[in-house]
Every structure is written in C-alpha cells, then in structure tokens.
DOMI-933164 format. One line per field, with one value per residue: residue number from 0; x, y, z of N, C-alpha, C in turn. Coordinates in nm, 2 decimals. Layout:
<atoms>
kese (NUM,...)
nx (X,...)
ny (Y,...)
nz (Z,...)
cax (X,...)
cay (Y,...)
caz (Z,...)
cx (X,...)
cy (Y,...)
cz (Z,...)
</atoms>
This chain:
<atoms>
kese (0,1,2,3,4,5,6,7,8,9,10,11,12,13,14,15,16,17,18,19,20,21,22,23,24,25,26,27,28,29,30,31,32,33,34,35,36,37,38,39,40,41,42,43,44,45,46,47,48,49,50,51,52,53,54,55,56,57,58,59,60,61,62,63,64,65,66,67,68,69,70,71,72,73,74,75,76,77,78,79,80,81,82,83,84,85,86,87,88,89)
nx (-1.50,-1.43,-1.44,-1.46,-1.33,-1.53,-1.77,-1.74,-1.73,-1.99,-2.15,-2.08,-2.19,-2.47,-2.72,-2.92,-2.88,-2.78,-2.50,-2.45,-2.62,-2.49,-2.25,-2.33,-2.44,-2.21,-2.04,-2.20,-2.21,-1.94,-1.88,-2.06,-1.95,-1.75,-1.86,-1.98,-1.79,-1.64,-1.64,-1.88,-1.76,-1.50,-1.52,-1.51,-1.23,-1.11,-1.22,-1.13,-0.86,-0.83,-0.91,-0.72,-0.46,-0.16,-0.07,-0.20,-0.11,-0.13,-0.21,-0.43,-0.61,-0.85,-0.84,-0.64,-0.74,-0.78,-0.99,-1.03,-0.78,-0.76,-0.97,-0.90,-0.67,-0.76,-0.82,-0.58,-0.46,-0.24,-0.24,-0.07,0.15,0.32,0.59,0.64,0.63,0.85,1.05,1.02,1.10,1.36)
ny (-0.96,-0.86,-0.60,-0.55,-0.29,-0.20,-0.23,-0.04,0.20,0.18,0.20,0.46,0.60,0.55,0.57,0.39,0.13,-0.22,-0.23,0.00,-0.05,-0.27,-0.16,0.03,-0.14,-0.29,-0.08,0.01,-0.22,-0.26,-0.01,-0.02,-0.20,-0.06,0.18,0.15,0.18,0.41,0.76,0.87,1.02,0.93,0.66,0.57,0.60,0.43,0.18,0.15,0.15,-0.08,-0.28,-0.26,-0.21,-0.25,-0.08,0.21,0.53,0.79,1.10,1.16,1.14,1.01,0.77,0.64,0.53,0.26,0.08,0.11,0.05,-0.22,-0.34,-0.29,-0.43,-0.69,-0.72,-0.72,-0.48,-0.23,0.05,0.34,0.61,0.84,0.87,0.64,0.45,0.52,0.45,0.17,0.10,0.19)
nz (-2.42,-2.74,-2.96,-3.30,-3.52,-3.70,-3.56,-3.36,-3.52,-3.63,-3.40,-3.32,-3.53,-3.54,-3.30,-3.27,-3.36,-3.32,-3.26,-3.11,-2.89,-2.78,-2.71,-2.52,-2.32,-2.24,-2.14,-1.93,-1.76,-1.69,-1.57,-1.36,-1.19,-1.06,-0.98,-0.74,-0.54,-0.59,-0.69,-0.93,-1.14,-1.14,-1.18,-1.46,-1.52,-1.33,-1.41,-1.67,-1.64,-1.47,-1.65,-1.86,-1.78,-1.59,-1.39,-1.22,-1.21,-0.99,-0.83,-0.70,-0.41,-0.38,-0.53,-0.39,-0.16,0.07,0.02,-0.25,-0.36,-0.28,-0.41,-0.68,-0.69,-0.70,-0.96,-1.07,-1.09,-0.99,-0.78,-0.75,-0.64,-0.86,-0.78,-0.63,-0.83,-0.98,-0.80,-0.79,-1.04,-1.08)
cax (-1.55,-1.34,-1.52,-1.39,-1.34,-1.65,-1.87,-1.72,-1.78,-2.13,-2.20,-2.06,-2.27,-2.61,-2.76,-3.04,-2.85,-2.73,-2.37,-2.46,-2.68,-2.39,-2.15,-2.39,-2.44,-2.07,-2.00,-2.28,-2.17,-1.81,-1.89,-2.14,-1.86,-1.66,-1.93,-2.02,-1.68,-1.57,-1.73,-1.92,-1.67,-1.38,-1.54,-1.46,-1.09,-1.07,-1.26,-1.04,-0.72,-0.84,-0.93,-0.62,-0.33,-0.10,-0.06,-0.26,-0.03,-0.22,-0.19,-0.57,-0.63,-0.97,-0.79,-0.55,-0.81,-0.76,-1.10,-1.01,-0.66,-0.78,-1.06,-0.83,-0.57,-0.83,-0.82,-0.44,-0.42,-0.17,-0.26,0.04,0.19,0.43,0.73,0.66,0.65,0.99,1.13,1.01,1.17,1.49)
cay (-0.93,-0.77,-0.54,-0.51,-0.15,-0.16,-0.22,0.10,0.30,0.17,0.26,0.61,0.66,0.54,0.53,0.30,-0.01,-0.32,-0.20,0.10,-0.12,-0.36,-0.07,0.09,-0.25,-0.32,0.03,0.01,-0.33,-0.23,0.10,-0.05,-0.27,0.03,0.29,0.12,0.21,0.53,0.85,0.85,1.08,0.85,0.52,0.53,0.59,0.31,0.07,0.14,0.11,-0.22,-0.37,-0.25,-0.17,-0.31,0.03,0.34,0.63,0.90,1.18,1.18,1.06,0.92,0.64,0.59,0.48,0.12,0.00,0.12,-0.02,-0.36,-0.38,-0.29,-0.54,-0.82,-0.72,-0.72,-0.34,-0.16,0.19,0.40,0.75,0.83,0.86,0.50,0.38,0.54,0.38,0.03,0.07,0.25)
caz (-2.55,-2.82,-3.07,-3.43,-3.55,-3.77,-3.45,-3.30,-3.61,-3.64,-3.28,-3.33,-3.64,-3.51,-3.16,-3.28,-3.40,-3.23,-3.22,-3.01,-2.78,-2.72,-2.65,-2.40,-2.22,-2.20,-2.06,-1.80,-1.68,-1.65,-1.48,-1.24,-1.10,-0.98,-0.93,-0.60,-0.45,-0.62,-0.74,-1.07,-1.23,-1.14,-1.22,-1.59,-1.51,-1.26,-1.49,-1.79,-1.59,-1.43,-1.76,-1.96,-1.73,-1.47,-1.29,-1.23,-1.14,-0.96,-0.71,-0.65,-0.29,-0.39,-0.58,-0.30,-0.04,0.09,-0.05,-0.40,-0.39,-0.27,-0.52,-0.81,-0.69,-0.74,-1.11,-1.11,-1.10,-0.87,-0.78,-0.67,-0.68,-0.96,-0.71,-0.60,-0.95,-1.02,-0.71,-0.83,-1.17,-1.09)
cx (-1.46,-1.43,-1.43,-1.42,-1.48,-1.77,-1.86,-1.77,-1.93,-2.20,-2.19,-2.16,-2.42,-2.63,-2.88,-3.00,-2.80,-2.59,-2.37,-2.52,-2.57,-2.29,-2.21,-2.40,-2.31,-2.02,-2.07,-2.24,-2.03,-1.81,-1.96,-2.05,-1.79,-1.74,-1.98,-1.91,-1.61,-1.67,-1.76,-1.82,-1.54,-1.39,-1.49,-1.30,-1.04,-1.11,-1.17,-0.91,-0.72,-0.85,-0.80,-0.48,-0.28,-0.09,-0.15,-0.18,-0.12,-0.17,-0.33,-0.59,-0.76,-0.93,-0.70,-0.61,-0.79,-0.87,-1.08,-0.89,-0.68,-0.87,-0.99,-0.73,-0.63,-0.83,-0.68,-0.38,-0.35,-0.19,-0.15,0.07,0.30,0.57,0.75,0.69,0.80,1.08,1.13,1.10,1.30,1.59)
cy (-0.83,-0.73,-0.50,-0.36,-0.11,-0.15,-0.08,0.21,0.30,0.23,0.41,0.67,0.66,0.50,0.44,0.16,-0.10,-0.29,-0.10,0.04,-0.20,-0.27,-0.01,-0.02,-0.28,-0.21,0.03,-0.10,-0.31,-0.12,0.07,-0.13,-0.18,0.15,0.27,0.17,0.34,0.63,0.83,0.91,1.00,0.71,0.48,0.51,0.46,0.18,0.05,0.09,-0.04,-0.32,-0.37,-0.22,-0.25,-0.21,0.15,0.43,0.75,0.98,1.21,1.08,0.97,0.78,0.57,0.53,0.32,0.04,0.00,0.04,-0.17,-0.41,-0.39,-0.40,-0.68,-0.83,-0.72,-0.58,-0.29,-0.01,0.25,0.54,0.74,0.81,0.71,0.41,0.39,0.46,0.23,0.01,0.15,0.15)
cz (-2.62,-2.94,-3.19,-3.45,-3.61,-3.67,-3.39,-3.39,-3.62,-3.52,-3.27,-3.43,-3.61,-3.37,-3.16,-3.31,-3.29,-3.18,-3.10,-2.88,-2.71,-2.65,-2.52,-2.29,-2.16,-2.10,-1.93,-1.71,-1.62,-1.54,-1.35,-1.14,-1.01,-0.93,-0.78,-0.50,-0.47,-0.68,-0.89,-1.17,-1.24,-1.18,-1.35,-1.59,-1.45,-1.34,-1.60,-1.74,-1.55,-1.54,-1.86,-1.91,-1.61,-1.35,-1.33,-1.14,-1.11,-0.83,-0.64,-0.53,-0.30,-0.44,-0.48,-0.17,-0.04,0.01,-0.20,-0.44,-0.38,-0.38,-0.66,-0.81,-0.73,-0.89,-1.16,-1.13,-0.97,-0.89,-0.69,-0.72,-0.78,-0.89,-0.67,-0.72,-1.00,-0.93,-0.74,-0.95,-1.19,-1.12)
</atoms>
C-alpha cells in the first residue's frame, strides 16, 4: 500500500477519520510481524528497515541475534555492523 501525501496530512490532522484508521491498521500489522521476535521499542526500527532498506547497520546486539538476522533476511534485509559494511564496499 502506498499512501498519497494528503492521506498522511489527513491522518495527522484528525484521529477520527478514515485516513487515521488506515494508518493505525498499517502500523499495527507491520509492527506485529516483528514484535514477536524483538523488543517493543526496537520493533519499529526493524519493521521500517525491513520494508525500506537493504541494510540495517547497528551496534545494538539485540539486532544481531541469529533469530533477528534470519527473520530480516527473509525480507531481503541484511543486518550487520558498520565495520562489516565498510569491508563489503571498500
């Protein structure tokens, strides 16, 4: 799903309209996918990275656990440390 800017503005302006409802559902669905395997505070980061990036560079050991790395890989996301990224693209 891709939301036009006017849907974002509408959702930000009113918490009672359909735009806000759609935004809330989309966020809940995306976060639920990752909240099962990572902390609630880290789920939005992992979800966003998995949906919009090829790499998540981190020093946070929570993201570097095998279960997280394997789950992210199924979405095409590689989770690595910054030094490893530099070595890949040197």
